N, C-alpha and C positions, 0 to 999 in steps of 0.2 A: 358974428355970423356963423363961424365954425361951431361955436358952442351951441347955438340954436339948432344947427343940423344934428349934432350929436344927441341933444335932448329929444328932438323930434324922432330920430331913429330909435332911440330907447323906448319912447312911448309906443311907437308902432310895434316894436318887438314884444313889449309887455302885453299889448292888446291882442296880438296874434297868439301868444302863448295862452292867455286867458280864454280866447275863443276856442282853441282846440281842447283845452281842459274842460270847459263847460260843455262842448259838443260831445266829448268822450263820456262825461258823467251822465248826460241826458240819454245817450244811446245805451249805456250800461255795458259796453263792449269791453273785452279784455284785449290787451296788446297781443299782436300775433307773435308766435314763438317759432323760431327757425332752427333747423338742425343741419349739420354738414353731412354729406355723403362720405362715409369713412371706408378705408381699406385696412384689412387686417385679418387675423384668425377669427373664424366663426364656428361656434359650436351649436349643433342642433341637439337640444336637450328636451327631455320630458320631465317636468317637475311634478312630484306626487308627495303625498303625506303617508307615512307608514308607521308601523309599530314593531318594536323589537320582540323577538321570541327566540328561545333556544333552538338550535338545529336538532339536538337530541335531548329527549326528556324521558323520565321514568314516570309512568302513570300511577297515581294513588287511587285504587279502586275500592268501591264498596262491594257488598256481597252479591255478585252477579247471579249466584244460584237461587236467588229469590224467585226467579221466573219459574223454577220447578214447582214452586208452591203458589203460583198464580198471584204473585204480588209484583206489580209493574212499576211502582214508584215509591220512593221513601223520602221523608223530610229530614234535612240536616238539623239536628238539635243544637249542636255546638261545634265550632271549628277553630283551630288555632289561627292567630292573626297572620295575614298574608305577609310574606317576607321573612317569616321566622325560620331560622336555621335549625334543623332537626337531625338527630342521629337515627340510625336504623333501629326500628322497634319503638321509637317514641310515639306518643299519642298525637294524632292529627285531628280526628273528628269523631263525633258520636252521632249515630243515626237514630231516628225514632223507631223503636221496635214494638210499639203498642199493637199494631195490626198483626205482626208476625207472632207476638207473644200469645195472642188468642189462638192462632193456628198451632202453635207449639203446645199449648195446654190441651187442645183437642187431640193432637197426636199422642200426647202422653196418656190420655184416657184410652185411646185406641190401642196403644201398646199394652196397657194393663189388661184390656179385654182379650187381646190376642194371646197374651201369656196365660191368662186364666183358661181359655179354650184349649190351649196346648196341653196344659197340665191335666185338665179334665179328660181330654181324649186319651191321654197317656194312661190315666188310671182306668178308664173304661176298657181299653184294649187289653190292659194287663189282667183285669178281672175276667174278661171273656176267655182269654187264652188259658188262664189258670183253670177255669171250669172245664174247658175242653180237654185239657191234659188229664184232669181227674177222671173225666168220663172215659177217656181212652184206657186209663189204668184199670178202671172197673170192668170195662169190656174185655180187656186182656185176661183178667182174672176169670171172667165168665167163660172164655174159651178154654182155659186150662181146666176149669171145673167140668165142662162138658167132655173134655178128653178123658178125664178120670172116670166119669160115669160110663162112657163108652167102653173103656178098658175093663171095668168091673162087670159089664153086661154081656161078656162074651159067652157065658154059660147060660144066658137067658134065652127065651124063645126068640126066633128070628124077628118077630114083630117088635119086640122090646129093643133088640139090637138096632133095627132099622130106625126106630124112633130116636134112639140115642145118636145115631149118625146124623139124622135130620137136624136135631137140636145143636149138634156140634157145627154143622155147616151154617146154620142160622147165626150162631154166635161169632163164627169167623167172619161171615159177611158183614155183620153189624160192626165188628171191630174194624174191618177194612174200610167200610163206608165212613165210620167216625174218623179214621185216620186221614182219609181224603178230605173230609169236611174241615178237619183241623188245619190241614195245609192251606185250603182255600181261605178259611177265616183268618189264618195268620197273614197271608198275603194281602187280604182285604184290610186288615188293621194296619199293616205296614204302610200301604198306600194312604190310608186315612191319616196316619201320623205324619207321613211325608207332606201331605197337603197342609195340615195345620202348622207343621214346622216351617214350610215355605212362607205361609202367610205371616207367621210370627217373625221370621227373619226379615221379611220385607218391611213390616212395620217398625221393627227394631232398627233396621238400617236407615229408614227415613227419620226416625227419631234421633239417631246418632248424627245424621247429616244436619238436621235442624239444630242440634246442640252446637255443632261447629259454626253454623251460620249465626246462631245467637251470639257467639263470641265475636263474629266479624262485624257486628254493629259498632264495635269500638275499633275504628280504623287506625292502623299503625303505619308508620313510614317504612316502605320496603327498602330504602337506601338512605344514605346521608345526602343532605342537600337543603336548598331553600324552598319553602312551600310557596307555590304560586297558584292562586285560585283558577279553577277551570271555568270557561265561559259557557253559558247555556245557549239554547237555540236563538234567544233574542239578542245575543252578543254581550249580555251583562254577566259579570262574574258571579259564580255560585258562592253563596255565603250562608250563614245561619238563617234558617227559615226557608231556604230554597229547596226545591225537590230535584232529585236525580232520577233519571229513567233507567230501568234495569237493562234495556238493550244497549246502553252506553253508560255504565255506572261510574264514570270518572268523577272523583271528588276534587282532586287537586293534582298538581304536577310538581316534579322535582327536576328542574331544568339543569342541563349541563352548560354552565356559563362560560366555558372555554371557547365554544363556537356559537356565534349568534347570527340570527337572520333578521332582516327587516322585511316584514310582510306588508305589501302595499297593493293598491288596485289602480289599474290603468284603464281609461275609458276606451270604448270600442273603436273610436276614431284613431287613437294613437297606438293601440296595441300592435298593429301590423308593423310598426317601426321597431318594436322591442324584440330583441333576440337574446338567447342564452349566450353568455360570455361577454356582453357589453359592460363597460366600466360604469360605475355609479359613484357619484360624490354624495356623501351622507353627512348630514348635520343633526345635532341633538338639541331639542328644545330645552332640555334640562341643563346642557352645557353649551351655550351659544358659541363659545370660542373653540370648541373641539370639532375638528374636521376628520372624518373617517373615509376610508375607501373600501369599495366592494365591487362585486360583479353579479350580474344576473345569472341565476342557476336554473330557474324554472319559470315558464310562462304557461298559464292555464290554457287549455284548448277550448274550454266551455266557459261562457260568460255567466254572470250571476247578477242579481239585483240586490243591492245592499239595503238595509232598513232605512226608511225615511228618504229614499232616493228613487227617482224614476229612471235614471240612466243605467245602462248595462255596463258592467265593468269586468275586467279579467284580473285574476289574482296573479301577482308577480312576486317571486321570492328572490331576495338579494342577500348573498352571503357576505359578511363583513370580514375583511382581511385582518389576520392577527387576533390577538386577545387583549381586551381592555378591562381591568377590574371594575371600572366605573359603570360599565354597561349592565343594565337590569332589564328583565322582561317587562313589557308593556310601556316602555319609554317611547315617546313620540319622536319620529324621525322625519327629516325633510330629505327627500331623495331626488337627485338629478341624474337621470339615465342619459349617458352620452351616446346619442344615436350615431352621430358622425362629426368629424372635425375637418374644417377647410383651413388651409394654411394662409391664403391671402385672397380675399374676395371683397367686392364692394357690398356694403350693407347699409340699410336705412331703418329708422324706427317704424314699427307697424302702424303707429298713429298717423304717419304721413301718407299711407296708401288709401286710395279711393277707387271705387268701381263704378263704371257706367253701364247699366243694364247687364251686368255680369259678363260683358264682352270686352271692355277696355279697362285695364288697370292703369291708373295715372297718379301723378303727384302734382302739387302746386310748386313750381320751381321759380326761384328768384333769378331773373336774367337782367342784370343791370338795374335800371329803375323800374323795369316791367316785371310782371308775373305771368307765367304761362302754365297751361295745363299739359304737362309732359307725359306722354304714354311711356310706360316702363314694362319690362319683362321681369317677372319675379321668379326666383328659384326657391330654395328651401327656406323655411322659417323656423324660428324658435319662439320662446315666450315673449320676447321683446323686439326682435329685429327680423328683417327679411333680406335675403340675398338679392341683389339687383344684377340681372344678366345683361340687360341692355336698356338704353334710354338715359342714363346718367353717367357722370364721370366723378372721379374722386375730387372732393372739395366743393362740389355743387351745393347750393343752399336750397333747402326745401322747407315748406311750411308744415307744421304739425297739425294745424287746423285749417279750416276753409276760409280764405280771405274774403272780405266783403266784396260783393258785386261781381264775383268771378264764376258763379255757378253756371251761367249760360255761355261762358266764353268758349270759343272753338278749341279743339284739341290740336296739339302738335304731335302728329303721329310718326311712328318709326317707319322709315322707307320700306324695310323688308316686310313689316307687318301690314302696311298699307297695300303693298303689292299683292300679298296673299288675299287680302279682303277683296281687292278688285277682281282677282282671278275667280274667287268664289262667286262674286256677284255676276260675272260674265257667264259662268256655268249655269247660274240660276235664271238667266234671261231667256225668253222664248225665242226659238229659231225662226226669223222672218222668212227664210228661204222655204221653209216647209209650209208655213201658213202666212202668205204675204198679205192677205186681206184682214188678218186679225190685228186690231190696233193694240198698241202697248197699253197695258193696264196701269192705272195710277200707282198701284202697289209696287209694280216693277220699277217704275220711275223713282219712287221713294227709296227703294232698296239700292238703286244705283247711285243715289245722291251721296257725295262725299261727306264725311263726318266733320272735318275741320277745314281750316283755311288752306293748309298745305294740300289737302285732298282736292280743293276746288281748283288749284292751279294745275294739278296733275291729271284731273279727271278728264 
């Protein structure tokens, strides 16, 4: 008899297990997952992805003076491999100078013309002044000759003497006029020579400047260091075949690896929490086991829109403490900005929180064999958890998902929150003493209706 009872009980147990297994498979549902309400330290963190760069760097520049010759962009023909360690004066890159070479050849022809004009003007002025000086000498001899004739005619008739005096005056006046003309012509030729000389110097200086620029197409390292490619307007590194703009002719950088920064971007929602001086925990994708520490040194005041993104972000610079020889520019970092740290608070996973019309925040709480929709007051949150200010106690068990059949269950409201809601509802009710004949509208009745079971008892 006892054996039959045991067998029967076993068969019933197997049937029940099979029933629940089959029921679960048919519905396709997953078993509910529960979590405990924990108490302990709580960090409010903002997690971002960043990129290493040197705090101080020396720029390797192309020939910025190309703008003076109306050349606005130049193509990089060849460049040293990124990460190459160079010494001061070593070759870094070669720029395409074909367009500038044409300008240089034109300027060379212009210089030859200016030089030819200068020499020609010099010869012309020399010849003119020589002729003027010869004319002056001849006129001076003519004056002396007229003086001798006048001296010899003192025994001649008065008419002859008068004629000799007139001829002498004419000779002196011609000489004086020629002397004045010579001075004017000399000043005129001096100014002409000054003009062509200035034009010649201008062209020659431009040619000399272009000669120096021509040498600058072979870019050399200004200091010792490791070559890191500069990034263009599209965020991609400049390399062979890329073009550099003359208003910002950076070809590459020589970073100072003793002080490194992590440049990251924080979205516009979280940026208000980030302040200079906050500690940052930094990880490296290249070295997963290496953990670094740093602090925020700068938060941008103006947001920007990154390529391939619709969200507005703000640039944040994080300085890394100490020096690490393994750090290299452009390494990817994972940054955790520590906004605040609480010593001992209650917290729950974010997955357990639910909202009812954006007015009631609640969780599904396990209470004995029952499950209730418990209202909670939430404080600060981080990427995984939220601080609970009211509604739960340490050790309470809550669901991470929505249990079956509880979507329409009434709420278990907090007494203080329920009182505030009632007060607000009373304030929103019409004053019957002012308008006694006005019937209460259905909407007002609905507003005054309690939300949950506890509210019905207290309403």
